[in-house]
C-alpha positions in Angstrom: -58.5 40.7 -20.2 -59.8 42.1 -17.0 -57.8 44.4 -14.6 -57.0 41.4 -12.3 -55.6 39.4 -15.1 -53.6 42.4 -16.4 -52.1 42.9 -13.0 -51.1 39.2 -12.8 -49.7 39.4 -16.3 -47.6 42.4 -15.3 -46.5 40.6 -12.2 -45.5 37.6 -14.3 -43.3 39.7 -16.5 -41.5 41.3 -13.6 -41.2 38.0 -11.8 -39.8 36.3 -14.9 -37.3 39.1 -15.4 -36.2 38.8 -11.7 -35.8 35.0 -12.0 -33.8 35.5 -15.2 -31.5 37.9 -13.5 -30.9 35.4 -10.6 -30.1 32.8 -13.3 -27.5 35.0 -14.9 -26.1 35.9 -11.4 -25.0 32.3 -11.0 -22.5 32.7 -13.8 -20.5 35.1 -11.6 -20.1 32.5 -8.8 -17.1 30.3 -9.7 -17.6 27.4 -7.3 -20.9 25.6 -8.2 -20.6 23.4 -5.0 -20.4 26.4 -2.6 -23.2 27.2 -0.2 -23.6 30.7 -1.8 -24.1 29.2 -5.3 -26.5 26.5 -4.0 -28.6 29.1 -2.1 -28.9 31.4 -5.2 -29.7 28.3 -7.3 -32.6 27.3 -5.0 -33.9 30.9 -5.0 -33.8 31.0 -8.9 -35.6 27.6 -9.0 -38.3 28.8 -6.7 -38.8 32.0 -8.7 -39.2 30.0 -12.0 -41.6 27.6 -10.2 -43.7 30.6 -9.3 -43.6 31.9 -12.9 -44.9 28.5 -14.1 -47.8 28.6 -11.6 -48.8 32.1 -12.7 -48.6 31.0 -16.3 -51.0 28.1 -15.6 -53.3 30.4 -13.7 -53.5 33.0 -16.5 -53.8 30.2 -19.1 -51.4 31.9 -21.4 -50.8 28.7 -23.4 -53.8 26.9 -24.7 -53.8 23.6 -26.7 -56.3 25.1 -29.1 -53.9 27.9 -30.2 -51.0 28.0 -32.7 -47.7 29.8 -32.6 -49.2 32.8 -34.3 -51.8 33.1 -31.6 -49.1 33.6 -28.9 -48.3 37.2 -28.2 -44.7 38.2 -28.9 -44.1 39.3 -25.3 -45.4 35.9 -24.1 -43.0 33.8 -26.2 -40.3 34.1 -23.5 -42.5 32.2 -21.1 -42.1 29.1 -23.2 -38.6 28.9 -21.8 -39.6 28.6 -18.2 -39.4 24.8 -18.1 -36.1 24.8 -20.0 -34.6 27.2 -17.5 -35.9 25.0 -14.7 -34.3 21.9 -16.1 -31.0 23.8 -16.5 -31.0 25.1 -12.9 -32.2 21.8 -11.3 -29.4 19.9 -13.0 -26.9 22.0 -11.1 -28.1 21.0 -7.7 -25.2 19.3 -5.9 -27.0 18.8 -2.5 -30.0 16.6 -3.3 -29.7 13.0 -4.3 -28.2 12.9 -7.8 -30.8 10.4 -9.2 -33.6 12.6 -8.0 -32.0 15.7 -9.4 -31.6 14.2 -12.8 -35.1 12.8 -12.9 -36.6 16.3 -12.0 -34.4 18.0 -14.6 -35.5 15.4 -17.2 -39.2 16.0 -16.3 -38.7 19.8 -16.8 -37.1 19.4 -20.2 -39.9 17.0 -21.2 -42.5 19.6 -20.3 -40.6 22.2 -22.4 -40.5 20.0 -25.5 -44.1 18.9 -25.0 -45.3 22.5 -25.0 -43.3 23.3 -28.2 -44.6 20.2 -29.9 -48.2 21.2 -29.1 -47.6 24.5 -30.9 -45.8 22.8 -33.7 -42.7 24.9 -33.0 -40.1 22.1 -33.4 -38.2 21.9 -36.6 -38.3 18.7 -38.6 -35.0 17.5 -37.2 -35.9 18.4 -33.6 -39.3 16.7 -34.1 -37.6 13.5 -35.2 -35.3 13.7 -32.2 -38.3 14.3 -29.9 -40.1 11.2 -31.2 -37.0 9.1 -30.8 -36.7 10.3 -27.3 -40.3 9.4 -26.5 -39.8 5.9 -27.9 -36.8 5.2 -25.6 -36.1 7.7 -22.8 -33.6 5.5 -21.0 -31.5 4.7 -24.1 -31.8 8.1 -25.8 -28.7 9.3 -27.5 -28.0 12.0 -30.1 -25.4 9.6 -31.6 -27.7 6.7 -32.4 -25.3 4.9 -34.7 -22.2 3.0 -33.8 -20.4 4.0 -37.0 -17.5 6.3 -36.0 -17.7 8.3 -39.2 -21.4 8.9 -38.8 -21.0 9.8 -35.1 -18.3 12.3 -36.0 -20.4 13.9 -38.7 -23.3 14.2 -36.3 -21.2 16.0 -33.7 -19.8 18.4 -36.3 -23.3 19.1 -37.7 -24.7 19.8 -34.3 -21.8 22.0 -33.3 -22.2 24.1 -36.4 -25.9 24.5 -35.8 -25.2 25.6 -32.2 -22.7 28.2 -33.4 -25.0 29.5 -36.1 -27.9 29.9 -33.5 -25.6 31.7 -31.1 -24.4 34.1 -33.8 -27.9 34.8 -34.9 -29.0 35.5 -31.3 -26.0 37.8 -30.7 -26.8 39.7 -33.9 -30.4 40.1 -33.0 -29.5 41.2 -29.5 -27.3 44.0 -31.0 -30.3 45.5 -32.9 -30.9 49.1 -31.9 -33.4 49.8 -29.2 -35.9 51.4 -31.6 -36.1 48.1 -33.6 -36.3 46.1 -30.4 -39.6 47.9 -29.6 -40.9 46.6 -32.9 -43.1 43.5 -32.3 -41.7 41.6 -35.3 -38.1 42.2 -34.3 -38.7 41.1 -30.6 -40.6 38.1 -31.8 -37.7 37.0 -34.0 -35.3 37.4 -31.0 -37.5 35.2 -28.8 -37.9 32.5 -31.6 -34.1 32.4 -32.1 -33.6 32.0 -28.3 -36.2 29.1 -28.3 -34.3 27.4 -31.2 -31.0 27.6 -29.3 -32.6 26.4 -26.0 -34.2 23.5 -27.9 -30.8 22.5 -29.3 -29.3 22.6 -25.8 -32.3 20.6 -24.4 -31.6 17.6 -26.5 -28.0 17.7 -25.6 -28.9 17.9 -21.9 -31.3 14.9 -22.2 -28.5 12.9 -23.9 -26.2 13.6 -20.9 -28.9 12.9 -18.3 -29.7 9.5 -20.0 -26.1 8.5 -19.9 -25.6 9.6 -16.3 -28.8 7.8 -15.1 -27.6 4.6 -16.9 -24.3 4.8 -14.9 -26.1 5.5 -11.6 -28.4 2.5 -12.3 -25.3 0.2 -12.4 -24.1 1.4 -9.0 -25.1 -0.7 -5.9 -28.0 0.8 -3.9 -26.4 1.1 -0.5 -26.8 3.9 2.0 -23.7 5.6 3.5 -24.4 4.0 6.9 -24.8 0.5 5.4 -21.6 1.0 3.4 -19.7 1.9 6.6 -21.2 -1.2 8.4 -20.1 -3.5 5.5 -16.6 -2.1 5.6 -16.4 -2.8 9.4 -17.8 -6.4 8.9 -15.2 -7.0 6.1 -12.4 -5.8 8.4 -13.5 -8.1 11.3 -13.8 -11.0 8.8 -10.4 -10.5 7.3 -8.7 -10.1 10.7 -10.6 -13.0 12.4 -12.3 -10.8 15.0 -15.4 -12.5 16.5 -18.7 -10.6 16.1 -19.6 -10.8 19.8 -16.3 -9.7 21.2 -15.7 -6.9 18.7 -14.7 -3.6 20.2 -13.5 -0.3 18.8 -10.6 -0.2 21.3 -7.2 -0.2 19.7 -5.4 -1.6 22.7 -6.4 -4.9 24.3 -7.7 -4.9 27.9 -5.4 -5.5 30.9 -6.8 -8.9 31.5 -5.9 -10.0 28.0 -2.3 -8.6 28.4 -1.8 -10.5 31.7 -3.2 -13.7 30.3 -0.9 -13.6 27.2 -3.8 -14.1 24.9 -5.4 -16.9 26.9 -9.0 -15.9 27.6 -11.1 -17.3 30.3 -11.2 -17.1 34.1 -8.3 -18.4 36.3 -10.6 -20.1 38.9 -13.8 -21.9 38.7 -16.8 -21.0 40.8 -15.7 -23.6 43.4 -12.2 -21.9 43.6 -10.3 -24.6 41.6 -7.6 -23.4 39.2 -8.7 -23.8 35.6 -5.2 -23.2 34.1 -1.7 -22.6 35.3 -0.8 -19.1 36.6 1.9 -17.3 38.5 1.3 -14.8 41.3 3.2 -11.6 40.3 3.0 -8.0 41.0 1.6 -7.6 37.5 0.6 -4.0 37.8 4.0 -2.9 39.0 5.7 -5.0 36.4 3.7 -3.4 33.6 4.3 0.0 35.0 8.1 -0.5 35.2 8.1 -1.7 31.6 6.5 1.4 30.1 9.7 3.4 29.6 12.2 0.6 29.2 14.4 0.1 26.2 13.0 -1.7 23.2 16.1 -4.0 23.0 17.5 -6.6 25.5 20.2 -5.1 27.8 23.4 -7.0 28.8 23.1 -9.0 32.1 26.9 -9.3 32.9 30.2 -7.6 32.2 32.9 -8.8 29.9 35.0 -10.0 32.8 32.1 -12.0 34.2 31.5 -13.5 30.8 35.1 -14.6 30.4 35.2 -16.1 33.9 32.0 -18.0 33.2 33.5 -19.4 29.9 36.7 -20.4 31.7 34.7 -22.2 34.3 32.8 -24.1 31.6 36.1 -25.1 29.8 35.5 -22.8 26.8 38.9 -21.1 27.3 42.3 -23.0 27.1 45.3 -21.3 28.8 48.8 -21.6 27.4 49.3 -22.8 23.9 51.0 -26.3 23.9 53.4 -28.0 26.3 53.4 -26.6 29.7 57.3 -26.5 29.6 57.1 -23.2 27.6 59.8 -23.9 25.0 61.9 -26.5 23.0 63.1 -29.6 25.0 66.8 -29.4 25.9 68.9 -32.5 25.2 70.9 -34.1 28.0 74.6 -34.0 26.9 75.4 -37.0 29.1 72.8 -39.2 27.4 75.0 -40.6 24.6 72.3 -43.0 23.2 69.8 -40.2 22.9 72.4 -38.0 21.2 73.3 -40.8 18.7 69.6 -41.2 17.8 69.1 -37.5 17.1 72.3 -37.5 15.0 71.2 -40.6 12.9 67.8 -39.0 12.4 69.3 -35.7 11.1 71.7 -37.6 8.8 68.9 -39.7 7.3 67.0 -36.5 6.6 70.0 -34.9 4.9 70.4 -38.0 2.7 66.7 -37.9 1.7 66.9 -34.2 0.8 70.0 -34.9 -1.4 68.4 -37.8 -3.1 65.1 -36.0 -3.7 65.8 -32.4 -4.7 63.0 -29.9 -4.7 60.6 -30.3 -7.6 61.9 -33.7 -8.6 58.5 -35.4 -8.0 56.6 -33.1 -10.5 57.3 -34.8 -13.8 54.0 -34.1 -15.6 54.4 -30.3 -16.1 58.0 -30.2 -17.3 58.5 -28.6 -20.6 
């Protein structure tokens, strides 16, 4: 390796370390949708892209090599595409479909590189082949049997925990052992196994999300707003030509009581009945008036009007104002009243009270 390549290799190591630090820095930002998080995310993505370009220029990975041919310090560069997919997936600014497709492509490059070096385990290799046979329908839980799906979840969870514990244990190895080539190689290989496990999980989630997005209507925000406006006009019967964003109707429509059209023809002939009023002043006076009808007369005026129409009757019977007095000199009239009173007394004596009710007697 010449001096130029050595310098580039050293630059690649420092650039990869810097990019990895930027990736870890994102964990300290709580809000992933904030501008600060997204700015740091784009900076980390750009740094890893630069790392991948330097890796291609230096030809660190060759299809004619095996895993044993890779230097222990270069094993970490196998994770560049995995980290790119992990970071790209967190972009909340770009179109979601585009983001998922870019992340999916980065994860595929990562798995393809491991497959070339035969670094995938038997189980991961089977998953990779299954993914290649159906990217759109890929799922870690391939069966519909609830028991089998549950067992698969438990198995993968245990594998993930074992890989994390192994990596944590190796990371606690003393510094003297970390400088050992074999020890550092084992650490990198353990990290690659954990990232491969997470890659298949990410591809599963991406496949499901892309499937959901494909079922959504392909409408732009502007088109969606226009369709909502058209739906509003259609439901409310607003003509397309006369549609306006104004909330209040024009003065001409208020004065015409909803009857559109001109009052006069071009020849000056009336086209519909109308009344000449001081409309502007009438509308102005009615701005601050009460929202209920006010009385137009007093109570006395109302009673007078009812009396005039015959709705009120004065008095309460004969206009004499009392019982009629008998004339003592009119003997015949007195005899008639006496006979009438005697007949009533005889009737009351012959028909005592309750005598007619014979049905309810005990």
